[in-house]
N, C-alpha and C positions, 0 to 999 in steps of 0.2 A: 527765219526758218520756222519759228514757233507759230507765226501767223499762218504760214502755208499749211502746216500740219493741222492747225485748228480749223482752217477753212475746208480742207479735205475731209476732216472728221465731220464737220457740219453738213457737207454735201452728202456724205454717206448716210448719216442719220436721217436727213430729209428724204433721201431716196428710199431707204428702208421703210420709213413712215408712209410714203406714198404707196409703195408696193403692198404693205399690209392693208392700207385703206382700200385698195382696189382688188383685194383677194375675193375669192368666191364666198358668197353668203350661204346660208343653210339650204335654200331651195335649189332645185336643179330640174332641167327639162330634158327629156329624152328626144334628141333631134334626129331627124331622118334627112339625108342629103340627096336621096334619089326620089325625084318628084313623081316619076311613074309608079314606083312602089308605094309612095305615100298616097297617091290617088286611089290605088287599088285597096289599100288598107282603109281609107276613109269610106269608100263605097261599101266594102264588106262589113265594116264595123258600124256603119251609120253615123260616123262622127264627122263634124265639120273640121276644117283644117285651117291653119294659117302658115303662110310662107314668110320667113324673115329674109329679105334680100339685103345683103351686106357685103363688105369688102374689108380686108385686113387693114387697109390704109385709112379707113373711115373712123374718125374719132367718135362721132355720135353713135355709130354702130357698136363700138366697144362700150360706150356708156350704157346702151340698151342692154348689152350682155351683163354688165356689172350691176346696174341699178334695177332694171326691170325684170329680166329673165331669171334672176336669182331671188327675187322677192318670194317669200314663202306662199303668199296667197296666189300669185301668178303661177308659180310652179305647181301648186295643188290643182288649180283650175285647168292647167295645161294637160293634165292627165285625161281630161274629157275631150281633148282635141288631138288631131294628128298635127304634129309640129315639124315644120320643114325649114331647114336653113340652107339657103342658096348663096354661095359666093359668086358674085356677078363677074369677077375676073376669071373664075374657073368654069362658069357656065353662062357665058354671055348670051347664048341662044335662048335660054329660059328667061333671062331678064328682058330680052328683046320681045319675046312672045307676050309678056305681061306689060310691055311698054314702060319699063322702069326707067325713070329719068333722073332720080336722085336717091341718095342713101342716107339713112336706112329707109326702107319702104316695107310695109307689112301688108300682105294681101290675105284677106279672110275669104274662105270659100266654103260652100255647102259640101255635104258628103258626096254630092254629084259633081263637084268641081265647078260650080257656078259661082261667080263673084258675088260676095256680100258687100265688101267694102275694101277700099285701098287707102292706106294711110301713109302719107309721106312725112318723114321726119321722126324725131325722137318722141317717145311717149313715156312719161313716168309711170310707175306701177299702177297707181290709182286709175289713170286714164286708160291704160292698157287693159286692166280688169274689166272696165265698162265695155270695151270693144269685144273682149272675149265673151262676155255675157250676152251681148247682142248676137254674136255668131252662134252661140249655143241655143238661143231661142229660135234662130232662123233655121238651123240645121239644114 
């Protein structure tokens, strides 16, 4: 009986430790989920944009949310872009329009909604910052 209680306690501690380790960091991005509205904002403000295509079931998408999008430098630079988050399960037509075949996928666009780059897969903060800087130079 003591072993069972001990094992349950260990699992609870491990679970809490994982939850704390995956909590939000200090940075945050203001996401838009309406692509049409985002395109209008990008055009009127003259800002490039990026679209994060994701799904709830995608573990690498969650990792982007936890590692990359909460990074302080990424969150700060994101203020210069229009940031769009599209759930491919909820908006499959948008994903099909951009020919999204895997997740996560990030699409960088000019303020006129012309493609700058499409990146398939997870990017750590340092690599994502480089892509953001390219988009900002291209505008």
